[in-house]
BALOBA-1460 file (C-alpha; in Angstrom, 3 decimals):
// residues 355
<rec num="1" residu="m" x="-81.810" y="49.642" z="-335.440"/>
<rec num="2" residu="d" x="-79.592" y="49.914" z="-332.386"/>
<rec num="3" residu="l" x="-81.264" y="52.105" z="-329.800"/>
<rec num="4" residu="a" x="-78.345" y="52.086" z="-327.346"/>
<rec num="5" residu="y" x="-74.639" y="51.446" z="-327.728"/>
<rec num="6" residu="i" x="-71.214" y="52.701" z="-326.675"/>
<rec num="7" residu="p" x="-69.806" y="55.056" z="-329.312"/>
<rec num="8" residu="s" x="-66.200" y="54.805" z="-330.435"/>
<rec num="9" residu="p" x="-63.940" y="57.855" z="-330.736"/>
<rec num="10" residu="s" x="-63.829" y="59.335" z="-334.203"/>
<rec num="11" residu="r" x="-60.042" y="59.436" z="-333.950"/>
<rec num="12" residu="g" x="-57.425" y="58.079" z="-331.609"/>
<rec num="13" residu="v" x="-54.923" y="60.939" z="-331.778"/>
<rec num="14" residu="v" x="-54.994" y="64.629" z="-330.952"/>
<rec num="15" residu="h" x="-52.277" y="66.946" z="-332.274"/>
<rec num="16" residu="l" x="-50.889" y="69.502" z="-329.856"/>
<rec num="17" residu="g" x="-49.052" y="71.552" z="-332.429"/>
<rec num="18" residu="p" x="-46.396" y="69.273" z="-333.947"/>
<rec num="19" residu="l" x="-46.756" y="66.805" z="-331.055"/>
<rec num="20" residu="p" x="-49.265" y="63.963" z="-331.554"/>
<rec num="21" residu="l" x="-51.030" y="62.827" z="-328.376"/>
<rec num="22" residu="r" x="-52.310" y="59.311" z="-328.941"/>
<rec num="23" residu="g" x="-55.075" y="57.909" z="-326.784"/>
<rec num="24" residu="y" x="-53.465" y="54.462" z="-326.660"/>
<rec num="25" residu="a" x="-50.156" y="55.841" z="-325.382"/>
<rec num="26" residu="l" x="-51.923" y="58.128" z="-322.910"/>
<rec num="27" residu="c" x="-53.783" y="55.186" z="-321.375"/>
<rec num="28" residu="i" x="-50.546" y="53.242" z="-320.971"/>
<rec num="29" residu="i" x="-48.813" y="56.205" z="-319.333"/>
<rec num="30" residu="i" x="-51.691" y="56.761" z="-316.910"/>
<rec num="31" residu="g" x="-51.669" y="53.055" z="-316.052"/>
<rec num="32" residu="v" x="-47.937" y="53.099" z="-315.338"/>
<rec num="33" residu="v" x="-48.340" y="56.126" z="-313.071"/>
<rec num="34" residu="i" x="-51.120" y="54.410" z="-311.112"/>
<rec num="35" residu="a" x="-49.086" y="51.215" z="-310.773"/>
<rec num="36" residu="i" x="-46.037" y="53.078" z="-309.448"/>
<rec num="37" residu="w" x="-48.103" y="55.215" z="-307.064"/>
<rec num="38" residu="l" x="-49.936" y="52.277" z="-305.518"/>
<rec num="39" residu="g" x="-46.810" y="50.115" z="-305.531"/>
<rec num="40" residu="e" x="-44.849" y="52.763" z="-303.627"/>
<rec num="41" residu="r" x="-47.507" y="52.962" z="-300.927"/>
<rec num="42" residu="r" x="-47.694" y="49.214" z="-300.520"/>
<rec num="43" residu="w" x="-43.910" y="48.784" z="-300.546"/>
<rec num="44" residu="a" x="-43.427" y="51.428" z="-297.853"/>
<rec num="45" residu="a" x="-46.233" y="49.905" z="-295.767"/>
<rec num="46" residu="r" x="-44.409" y="46.569" z="-295.873"/>
<rec num="47" residu="g" x="-41.210" y="48.177" z="-294.560"/>
<rec num="48" residu="g" x="-39.453" y="49.067" z="-297.800"/>
<rec num="49" residu="r" x="-37.748" y="52.302" z="-298.739"/>
<rec num="50" residu="h" x="-39.683" y="55.124" z="-300.411"/>
<rec num="51" residu="g" x="-38.758" y="55.558" z="-304.070"/>
<rec num="52" residu="t" x="-37.749" y="51.941" z="-304.602"/>
<rec num="53" residu="v" x="-40.700" y="51.080" z="-306.869"/>
<rec num="54" residu="m" x="-39.841" y="54.005" z="-309.101"/>
<rec num="55" residu="d" x="-36.276" y="52.713" z="-309.388"/>
<rec num="56" residu="i" x="-37.552" y="49.255" z="-310.283"/>
<rec num="57" residu="a" x="-39.942" y="50.729" z="-312.875"/>
<rec num="58" residu="v" x="-37.032" y="52.325" z="-314.719"/>
<rec num="59" residu="w" x="-35.998" y="48.776" z="-315.647"/>
<rec num="60" residu="a" x="-39.320" y="46.944" z="-315.655"/>
<rec num="61" residu="v" x="-41.401" y="49.299" z="-317.839"/>
<rec num="62" residu="p" x="-39.112" y="49.359" z="-320.912"/>
<rec num="63" residu="f" x="-38.557" y="45.618" z="-320.649"/>
<rec num="64" residu="g" x="-42.300" y="45.103" z="-320.314"/>
<rec num="65" residu="l" x="-43.137" y="47.197" z="-323.380"/>
<rec num="66" residu="i" x="-40.616" y="45.304" z="-325.498"/>
<rec num="67" residu="g" x="-41.813" y="41.950" z="-324.174"/>
<rec num="68" residu="g" x="-45.460" y="42.834" z="-324.751"/>
<rec num="69" residu="r" x="-44.784" y="43.843" z="-328.332"/>
<rec num="70" residu="l" x="-42.699" y="40.760" z="-329.067"/>
<rec num="71" residu="y" x="-45.405" y="38.467" z="-327.697"/>
<rec num="72" residu="h" x="-48.061" y="40.180" z="-329.826"/>
<rec num="73" residu="v" x="-45.969" y="39.954" z="-333.001"/>
<rec num="74" residu="f" x="-45.050" y="36.295" z="-332.425"/>
<rec num="75" residu="t" x="-48.606" y="35.201" z="-331.618"/>
<rec num="76" residu="t" x="-50.180" y="37.336" z="-334.375"/>
<rec num="77" residu="p" x="-47.610" y="37.272" z="-337.181"/>
<rec num="78" residu="e" x="-49.962" y="37.560" z="-340.180"/>
<rec num="79" residu="p" x="-50.232" y="41.403" z="-340.250"/>
<rec num="80" residu="y" x="-46.444" y="41.687" z="-340.167"/>
<rec num="81" residu="f" x="-45.030" y="38.655" z="-341.939"/>
<rec num="82" residu="g" x="-48.047" y="37.367" z="-343.873"/>
<rec num="83" residu="t" x="-48.802" y="37.699" z="-347.589"/>
<rec num="84" residu="d" x="-49.752" y="41.371" z="-347.388"/>
<rec num="85" residu="g" x="-47.905" y="42.039" z="-344.139"/>
<rec num="86" residu="d" x="-45.440" y="44.821" z="-343.423"/>
<rec num="87" residu="p" x="-42.559" y="43.852" z="-341.100"/>
<rec num="88" residu="l" x="-41.854" y="47.498" z="-340.266"/>
<rec num="89" residu="q" x="-45.286" y="47.760" z="-338.685"/>
<rec num="90" residu="a" x="-43.999" y="45.509" z="-335.936"/>
<rec num="91" residu="f" x="-42.306" y="48.617" z="-334.530"/>
<rec num="92" residu="a" x="-45.478" y="50.755" z="-334.669"/>
<rec num="93" residu="i" x="-46.332" y="50.154" z="-331.030"/>
<rec num="94" residu="w" x="-48.492" y="53.289" z="-330.894"/>
<rec num="95" residu="k" x="-51.027" y="51.572" z="-333.154"/>
<rec num="96" residu="g" x="-51.718" y="49.004" z="-330.470"/>
<rec num="97" residu="g" x="-50.744" y="45.413" z="-329.957"/>
<rec num="98" residu="l" x="-49.191" y="44.515" z="-326.601"/>
<rec num="99" residu="g" x="-49.411" y="40.991" z="-325.211"/>
<rec num="100" residu="i" x="-49.781" y="40.966" z="-321.438"/>
<rec num="101" residu="w" x="-47.914" y="37.683" z="-321.015"/>
<rec num="102" residu="g" x="-44.871" y="38.973" z="-322.833"/>
<rec num="103" residu="a" x="-45.045" y="42.211" z="-320.849"/>
<rec num="104" residu="i" x="-45.191" y="40.320" z="-317.547"/>
<rec num="105" residu="l" x="-42.413" y="37.906" z="-318.536"/>
<rec num="106" residu="l" x="-39.857" y="40.377" z="-319.871"/>
<rec num="107" residu="g" x="-40.953" y="43.071" z="-317.425"/>
<rec num="108" residu="g" x="-40.245" y="40.560" z="-314.675"/>
<rec num="109" residu="v" x="-36.735" y="40.115" z="-316.057"/>
<rec num="110" residu="g" x="-36.182" y="43.867" z="-315.860"/>
<rec num="111" residu="a" x="-37.560" y="43.947" z="-312.312"/>
<rec num="112" residu="w" x="-35.296" y="41.039" z="-311.330"/>
<rec num="113" residu="i" x="-32.228" y="42.898" z="-312.604"/>
<rec num="114" residu="a" x="-33.186" y="46.033" z="-310.665"/>
<rec num="115" residu="c" x="-34.004" y="44.098" z="-307.487"/>
<rec num="116" residu="r" x="-30.748" y="42.180" z="-307.682"/>
<rec num="117" residu="r" x="-28.780" y="45.419" z="-308.006"/>
<rec num="118" residu="r" x="-30.370" y="46.680" z="-304.793"/>
<rec num="119" residu="g" x="-30.440" y="43.455" z="-302.824"/>
<rec num="120" residu="i" x="-34.241" y="43.337" z="-302.715"/>
<rec num="121" residu="p" x="-36.271" y="40.089" z="-302.845"/>
<rec num="122" residu="l" x="-38.156" y="39.973" z="-306.146"/>
<rec num="123" residu="p" x="-41.202" y="38.041" z="-304.767"/>
<rec num="124" residu="a" x="-41.792" y="40.746" z="-302.159"/>
<rec num="125" residu="m" x="-41.628" y="43.452" z="-304.815"/>
<rec num="126" residu="a" x="-44.025" y="41.477" z="-307.027"/>
<rec num="127" residu="d" x="-46.527" y="41.268" z="-304.162"/>
<rec num="128" residu="a" x="-46.336" y="45.016" z="-303.591"/>
<rec num="129" residu="i" x="-46.931" y="45.985" z="-307.214"/>
<rec num="130" residu="a" x="-49.460" y="43.285" z="-308.182"/>
<rec num="131" residu="p" x="-52.644" y="45.352" z="-307.569"/>
<rec num="132" residu="g" x="-51.065" y="48.320" z="-309.333"/>
<rec num="133" residu="i" x="-50.188" y="46.227" z="-312.370"/>
<rec num="134" residu="v" x="-53.712" y="44.924" z="-312.810"/>
<rec num="135" residu="l" x="-55.130" y="48.438" z="-312.353"/>
<rec num="136" residu="a" x="-52.706" y="49.611" z="-315.043"/>
<rec num="137" residu="q" x="-54.173" y="46.920" z="-317.292"/>
<rec num="138" residu="a" x="-57.670" y="48.193" z="-316.504"/>
<rec num="139" residu="v" x="-56.702" y="51.682" z="-317.672"/>
<rec num="140" residu="g" x="-54.595" y="50.465" z="-320.579"/>
<rec num="141" residu="r" x="-57.522" y="48.538" z="-322.081"/>
<rec num="142" residu="w" x="-59.209" y="51.843" z="-322.849"/>
<rec num="143" residu="g" x="-56.452" y="52.380" z="-325.383"/>
<rec num="144" residu="n" x="-58.150" y="49.649" z="-327.420"/>
<rec num="145" residu="w" x="-61.302" y="51.766" z="-327.362"/>
<rec num="146" residu="f" x="-59.431" y="54.690" z="-328.879"/>
<rec num="147" residu="n" x="-58.039" y="52.418" z="-331.608"/>
<rec num="148" residu="q" x="-61.323" y="50.530" z="-332.182"/>
<rec num="149" residu="e" x="-59.620" y="47.174" z="-331.787"/>
<rec num="150" residu="l" x="-59.826" y="43.882" z="-329.883"/>
<rec num="151" residu="y" x="-63.605" y="43.883" z="-329.683"/>
<rec num="152" residu="g" x="-65.797" y="40.793" z="-329.536"/>
<rec num="153" residu="k" x="-68.537" y="39.207" z="-331.583"/>
<rec num="154" residu="r" x="-71.466" y="41.115" z="-332.982"/>
<rec num="155" residu="t" x="-74.263" y="41.829" z="-330.530"/>
<rec num="156" residu="d" x="-77.235" y="44.118" z="-330.072"/>
<rec num="157" residu="l" x="-76.933" y="44.430" z="-326.294"/>
<rec num="158" residu="p" x="-77.530" y="47.932" z="-324.883"/>
<rec num="159" residu="w" x="-73.841" y="48.192" z="-323.953"/>
<rec num="160" residu="a" x="-72.581" y="47.049" z="-327.350"/>
<rec num="161" residu="l" x="-69.659" y="48.943" z="-328.866"/>
<rec num="162" residu="k" x="-70.188" y="50.810" z="-332.144"/>
<rec num="163" residu="i" x="-67.374" y="50.102" z="-334.651"/>
<rec num="164" residu="d" x="-67.172" y="52.008" z="-337.909"/>
<rec num="165" residu="a" x="-66.706" y="50.374" z="-341.293"/>
<rec num="166" residu="a" x="-62.992" y="51.191" z="-341.512"/>
<rec num="167" residu="h" x="-62.262" y="49.112" z="-338.403"/>
<rec num="168" residu="s" x="-64.847" y="46.375" z="-338.904"/>
<rec num="169" residu="p" x="-63.568" y="42.926" z="-339.970"/>
<rec num="170" residu="d" x="-66.010" y="42.723" z="-342.893"/>
<rec num="171" residu="g" x="-66.056" y="46.399" z="-343.781"/>
<rec num="172" residu="v" x="-69.568" y="46.888" z="-342.423"/>
<rec num="173" residu="a" x="-70.190" y="49.144" z="-339.430"/>
<rec num="174" residu="g" x="-71.986" y="47.516" z="-336.544"/>
<rec num="175" residu="t" x="-72.092" y="46.890" z="-332.802"/>
<rec num="176" residu="f" x="-69.863" y="44.371" z="-331.063"/>
<rec num="177" residu="h" x="-69.094" y="43.088" z="-327.586"/>
<rec num="178" residu="p" x="-66.892" y="45.685" z="-325.836"/>
<rec num="179" residu="t" x="-64.329" y="43.186" z="-324.614"/>
<rec num="180" residu="f" x="-62.025" y="46.052" z="-323.657"/>
<rec num="181" residu="l" x="-64.696" y="47.181" z="-321.155"/>
<rec num="182" residu="y" x="-65.256" y="43.650" z="-319.852"/>
<rec num="183" residu="e" x="-61.557" y="43.200" z="-319.238"/>
<rec num="184" residu="s" x="-61.186" y="46.630" z="-317.662"/>
<rec num="185" residu="l" x="-63.944" y="45.927" z="-315.150"/>
<rec num="186" residu="w" x="-62.568" y="42.450" z="-314.491"/>
<rec num="187" residu="c" x="-59.119" y="43.872" z="-313.765"/>
<rec num="188" residu="i" x="-60.571" y="46.301" z="-311.242"/>
<rec num="189" residu="g" x="-62.264" y="43.376" z="-309.523"/>
<rec num="190" residu="v" x="-59.002" y="41.413" z="-309.486"/>
<rec num="191" residu="a" x="-57.187" y="44.386" z="-307.913"/>
<rec num="192" residu="l" x="-59.799" y="44.579" z="-305.153"/>
<rec num="193" residu="l" x="-59.543" y="40.823" z="-304.605"/>
<rec num="194" residu="v" x="-55.758" y="40.951" z="-304.228"/>
<rec num="195" residu="l" x="-55.930" y="43.929" z="-301.853"/>
<rec num="196" residu="w" x="-58.498" y="42.151" z="-299.688"/>
<rec num="197" residu="a" x="-56.733" y="38.776" z="-299.671"/>
<rec num="198" residu="d" x="-53.358" y="40.344" z="-298.989"/>
<rec num="199" residu="k" x="-54.724" y="42.122" z="-295.921"/>
<rec num="200" residu="r" x="-56.842" y="39.186" z="-294.747"/>
<rec num="201" residu="f" x="-54.257" y="36.408" z="-295.137"/>
<rec num="202" residu="t" x="-50.970" y="38.391" z="-294.956"/>
<rec num="203" residu="l" x="-49.757" y="37.092" z="-298.305"/>
<rec num="204" residu="g" x="-46.037" y="37.077" z="-298.931"/>
<rec num="205" residu="h" x="-43.210" y="35.497" z="-300.935"/>
<rec num="206" residu="g" x="-44.967" y="36.152" z="-304.260"/>
<rec num="207" residu="r" x="-48.375" y="34.750" z="-303.382"/>
<rec num="208" residu="a" x="-50.242" y="38.038" z="-303.852"/>
<rec num="209" residu="f" x="-48.768" y="38.290" z="-307.342"/>
<rec num="210" residu="a" x="-49.676" y="34.669" z="-308.071"/>
<rec num="211" residu="l" x="-53.254" y="35.346" z="-306.936"/>
<rec num="212" residu="y" x="-53.452" y="38.259" z="-309.367"/>
<rec num="213" residu="v" x="-52.188" y="36.072" z="-312.213"/>
<rec num="214" residu="a" x="-54.585" y="33.223" z="-311.419"/>
<rec num="215" residu="a" x="-57.620" y="35.491" z="-311.098"/>
<rec num="216" residu="y" x="-56.793" y="37.437" z="-314.239"/>
<rec num="217" residu="t" x="-56.425" y="34.313" z="-316.385"/>
<rec num="218" residu="v" x="-59.954" y="33.177" z="-315.479"/>
<rec num="219" residu="g" x="-61.428" y="36.308" z="-317.018"/>
<rec num="220" residu="r" x="-58.936" y="36.364" z="-319.878"/>
<rec num="221" residu="f" x="-60.053" y="32.918" z="-320.989"/>
<rec num="222" residu="w" x="-63.605" y="34.240" z="-321.429"/>
<rec num="223" residu="f" x="-62.521" y="37.437" z="-323.193"/>
<rec num="224" residu="e" x="-60.460" y="35.436" z="-325.682"/>
<rec num="225" residu="y" x="-63.524" y="33.323" z="-326.419"/>
<rec num="226" residu="l" x="-65.494" y="36.463" z="-327.336"/>
<rec num="227" residu="r" x="-62.817" y="38.162" z="-329.439"/>
<rec num="228" residu="i" x="-62.782" y="37.853" z="-333.232"/>
<rec num="229" residu="d" x="-59.471" y="39.510" z="-334.118"/>
<rec num="230" residu="e" x="-56.767" y="37.527" z="-335.874"/>
<rec num="231" residu="a" x="-54.896" y="35.083" z="-333.658"/>
<rec num="232" residu="e" x="-53.054" y="31.789" z="-333.857"/>
<rec num="233" residu="h" x="-55.109" y="28.694" z="-333.018"/>
<rec num="234" residu="f" x="-54.065" y="25.369" z="-331.532"/>
<rec num="235" residu="l" x="-56.377" y="22.354" z="-331.197"/>
<rec num="236" residu="g" x="-59.416" y="24.473" z="-331.945"/>
<rec num="237" residu="m" x="-58.660" y="27.230" z="-329.408"/>
<rec num="238" residu="r" x="-56.875" y="30.535" z="-329.584"/>
<rec num="239" residu="l" x="-53.282" y="30.394" z="-328.406"/>
<rec num="240" residu="n" x="-54.033" y="32.849" z="-325.616"/>
<rec num="241" residu="n" x="-56.668" y="30.467" z="-324.263"/>
<rec num="242" residu="w" x="-54.059" y="27.753" z="-323.881"/>
<rec num="243" residu="t" x="-51.681" y="30.252" z="-322.351"/>
<rec num="244" residu="s" x="-54.332" y="31.263" z="-319.819"/>
<rec num="245" residu="i" x="-54.907" y="27.623" z="-318.818"/>
<rec num="246" residu="l" x="-51.207" y="26.893" z="-318.331"/>
<rec num="247" residu="v" x="-50.511" y="30.139" z="-316.487"/>
<rec num="248" residu="f" x="-53.529" y="29.592" z="-314.220"/>
<rec num="249" residu="l" x="-52.339" y="26.108" z="-313.235"/>
<rec num="250" residu="g" x="-48.822" y="27.388" z="-312.621"/>
<rec num="251" residu="a" x="-50.041" y="30.258" z="-310.445"/>
<rec num="252" residu="v" x="-52.267" y="28.020" z="-308.321"/>
<rec num="253" residu="a" x="-49.467" y="25.489" z="-307.876"/>
<rec num="254" residu="y" x="-47.116" y="28.258" z="-306.780"/>
<rec num="255" residu="i" x="-49.586" y="29.507" z="-304.164"/>
<rec num="256" residu="v" x="-50.003" y="26.030" z="-302.669"/>
<rec num="257" residu="v" x="-46.308" y="25.103" z="-302.622"/>
<rec num="258" residu="s" x="-45.140" y="28.519" z="-301.439"/>
<rec num="259" residu="a" x="-47.659" y="28.592" z="-298.578"/>
<rec num="260" residu="r" x="-46.323" y="25.264" z="-297.305"/>
<rec num="261" residu="k" x="-42.628" y="26.016" z="-297.659"/>
<rec num="262" residu="r" x="-42.573" y="29.700" z="-296.759"/>
<rec num="263" residu="p" x="-45.664" y="30.747" z="-294.801"/>
<rec num="264" residu="g" x="-46.178" y="34.317" z="-293.708"/>
<rec num="265" residu="r" x="-44.533" y="37.386" z="-295.161"/>
<rec num="266" residu="e" x="-40.964" y="38.625" z="-295.557"/>
<rec num="267" residu="a" x="-39.391" y="40.415" z="-292.585"/>
<rec num="268" residu="p" x="-39.536" y="44.217" z="-293.065"/>
<rec num="269" residu="e" x="-35.780" y="44.610" z="-292.594"/>
<rec num="270" residu="t" x="-35.119" y="42.440" z="-295.656"/>
<rec num="271" residu="l" x="-36.965" y="44.933" z="-297.864"/>
<rec num="272" residu="r" x="-34.515" y="47.773" z="-297.236"/>
<rec num="273" residu="g" x="-31.982" y="46.218" z="-299.577"/>
<rec num="274" residu="t" x="-28.208" y="46.073" z="-299.383"/>
<rec num="275" residu="r" x="-27.480" y="49.214" z="-301.377"/>
<rec num="276" residu="v" x="-26.218" y="52.152" z="-299.281"/>
<rec num="277" residu="y" x="-27.956" y="55.468" z="-299.961"/>
<rec num="278" residu="p" x="-26.779" y="58.974" z="-298.957"/>
<rec num="279" residu="e" x="-29.532" y="59.263" z="-296.374"/>
<rec num="280" residu="d" x="-28.256" y="56.075" z="-294.753"/>
<rec num="281" residu="e" x="-24.861" y="57.690" z="-294.282"/>
<rec num="282" residu="e" x="-26.507" y="60.815" z="-292.875"/>
<rec num="283" residu="d" x="-28.550" y="58.721" z="-290.477"/>
<rec num="284" residu="a" x="-25.489" y="56.729" z="-289.488"/>
<rec num="285" residu="a" x="-23.331" y="59.821" z="-288.800"/>
<rec num="286" residu="p" x="-25.186" y="60.884" z="-285.623"/>
<rec num="287" residu="v" x="-25.053" y="57.312" z="-284.409"/>
<rec num="288" residu="v" x="-21.293" y="57.187" z="-284.947"/>
<rec num="289" residu="l" x="-20.835" y="60.521" z="-283.188"/>
<rec num="290" residu="e" x="-23.045" y="59.384" z="-280.350"/>
<rec num="291" residu="k" x="-21.023" y="56.217" z="-279.965"/>
<rec num="292" residu="a" x="-17.799" y="58.249" z="-280.009"/>
<rec num="293" residu="d" x="-19.182" y="60.572" z="-277.325"/>
<rec num="294" residu="d" x="-20.248" y="57.601" z="-275.232"/>
<rec num="295" residu="k" x="-16.825" y="56.058" z="-275.642"/>
<rec num="296" residu="a" x="-15.065" y="59.284" z="-274.589"/>
<rec num="297" residu="e" x="-17.425" y="59.686" z="-271.667"/>
<rec num="298" residu="n" x="-16.843" y="56.101" z="-270.532"/>
<rec num="299" residu="k" x="-13.105" y="56.597" z="-270.874"/>
<rec num="300" residu="a" x="-13.241" y="59.739" z="-268.732"/>
<rec num="301" residu="e" x="-15.359" y="57.971" z="-266.125"/>
<rec num="302" residu="n" x="-12.958" y="55.024" z="-266.010"/>
<rec num="303" residu="k" x="-9.985" y="57.382" z="-265.671"/>
<rec num="304" residu="a" x="-11.673" y="59.237" z="-262.813"/>
<rec num="305" residu="e" x="-12.526" y="55.963" z="-261.084"/>
<rec num="306" residu="n" x="-8.945" y="54.703" z="-261.442"/>
<rec num="307" residu="k" x="-7.591" y="57.979" z="-260.061"/>
<rec num="308" residu="t" x="-9.938" y="57.776" z="-257.093"/>
<rec num="309" residu="e" x="-8.909" y="54.172" z="-256.386"/>
<rec num="310" residu="d" x="-5.209" y="55.040" z="-256.602"/>
<rec num="311" residu="k" x="-5.687" y="57.949" z="-254.203"/>
<rec num="312" residu="a" x="-7.564" y="55.776" z="-251.758"/>
<rec num="313" residu="e" x="-4.859" y="53.088" z="-251.876"/>
<rec num="314" residu="g" x="-2.172" y="55.760" z="-251.309"/>
<rec num="315" residu="k" x="-3.946" y="56.993" z="-248.213"/>
<rec num="316" residu="a" x="-4.290" y="53.469" z="-246.916"/>
<rec num="317" residu="v" x="-0.487" y="52.900" z="-247.213"/>
<rec num="318" residu="d" x="0.525" y="56.253" z="-245.730"/>
<rec num="319" residu="k" x="-1.767" y="56.013" z="-242.676"/>
<rec num="320" residu="p" x="0.109" y="53.217" z="-240.738"/>
<rec num="321" residu="e" x="3.455" y="54.968" z="-241.260"/>
<rec num="322" residu="a" x="2.118" y="58.256" z="-239.938"/>
<rec num="323" residu="k" x="0.626" y="56.485" z="-236.946"/>
<rec num="324" residu="a" x="3.916" y="54.844" z="-236.133"/>
<rec num="325" residu="v" x="5.718" y="58.185" z="-236.262"/>
<rec num="326" residu="d" x="3.109" y="59.770" z="-234.041"/>
<rec num="327" residu="e" x="3.377" y="56.937" z="-231.463"/>
<rec num="328" residu="g" x="7.207" y="57.261" z="-231.419"/>
<rec num="329" residu="v" x="6.996" y="60.926" z="-230.508"/>
<rec num="330" residu="d" x="4.497" y="60.436" z="-227.687"/>
<rec num="331" residu="e" x="6.405" y="57.541" z="-225.862"/>
<rec num="332" residu="p" x="9.149" y="58.428" z="-223.301"/>
<rec num="333" residu="e" x="12.704" y="57.907" z="-224.380"/>
<rec num="334" residu="s" x="14.073" y="54.492" z="-223.357"/>
<rec num="335" residu="e" x="17.185" y="54.344" z="-221.008"/>
<rec num="336" residu="d" x="20.534" y="53.197" z="-222.330"/>
<rec num="337" residu="p" x="21.010" y="49.524" z="-221.546"/>
<rec num="338" residu="a" x="24.745" y="50.053" z="-221.117"/>
<rec num="339" residu="g" x="24.141" y="52.791" z="-218.485"/>
<rec num="340" residu="e" x="21.762" y="50.544" z="-216.595"/>
<rec num="341" residu="d" x="24.348" y="47.746" z="-216.512"/>
<rec num="342" residu="a" x="27.063" y="50.151" z="-215.257"/>
<rec num="343" residu="k" x="24.719" y="51.422" z="-212.592"/>
<rec num="344" residu="a" x="23.943" y="47.945" z="-211.490"/>
<rec num="345" residu="g" x="27.658" y="47.010" z="-211.426"/>
<rec num="346" residu="g" x="28.516" y="50.087" z="-209.337"/>
<rec num="347" residu="g" x="25.986" y="49.044" z="-206.768"/>
<rec num="348" residu="k" x="27.513" y="45.616" z="-206.426"/>
<rec num="349" residu="t" x="31.042" y="47.068" z="-205.905"/>
<rec num="350" residu="a" x="29.823" y="49.415" z="-203.191"/>
<rec num="351" residu="r" x="28.173" y="46.534" z="-201.289"/>
<rec num="352" residu="n" x="31.352" y="44.434" z="-201.524"/>
<rec num="353" residu="n" x="33.563" y="47.194" z="-200.212"/>
<rec num="354" residu="k" x="31.200" y="47.810" z="-197.328"/>
<rec num="355" residu="a" x="31.375" y="44.211" z="-196.417"/>
């Protein structure tokens, strides 16, 4: 007899009139909100524009949901394309079944498109939203609790998860490892690790995101080992185990190579993007007017200076002429040279006659 265990919800959907509110979808929505909220704060703190993460999410979230579903269907095809499978159930995303690697891959494509449209470096955006993404995973895993899915092996631990007969693999109710809870707690730890490392080492150029990926895969490898749901196997291991190994190696390699080639973090001015927003034009208008006022003021000052210089030069030219006129008035009038000669000649004639 199990004395202690975690109960499972009796149902995973609540009807608000004609509108069904599913626990799985609610967890995903809450996770997305948390990721955007934290991403916005981190992006603005790095020098980016407020509201940019929301714009990126408009592209990344739908791409991520489609990618997550495609990865789940391709890696677990039996329920959809097997002997008793139903291909139409591949579209029933509300029943659960999202692969994180497909969500990250195709969600990254959506984010790249949005970043390219705005002239924003994708690695910087990935660093800003990395802790938010892993926290969204922590919340989203509780959707598996609502659906009674993706649990682990049977156990009688005090924190075991009670699964009813309808959701048990052998049709017998029992207690199992709550792998959804393990992964949720692990994701919270990864988020704290990334936040600490980012602040301590000033991670940039995608290294904070790579740290999140590397740390998450370590825990994911263990969770996959505990899970007993249907999955494809390769060389004796679940396909997701191999994926975790490869992704871990790739993330670590990226951290090492990126740190050598591009140390430090992106310059804040590069995070503003190349797209012109209305507020940019409003901010630029006073600057333009100020420059125009400065230009007019400088022009007026130059005109006044030129006028002053011209006036000074005019006074300098007129002053010698006025002085010459003044000196001509003050001097006595000079005698006529012809009169002086006649006077002198008259004197000579008088002396000759006397003689």
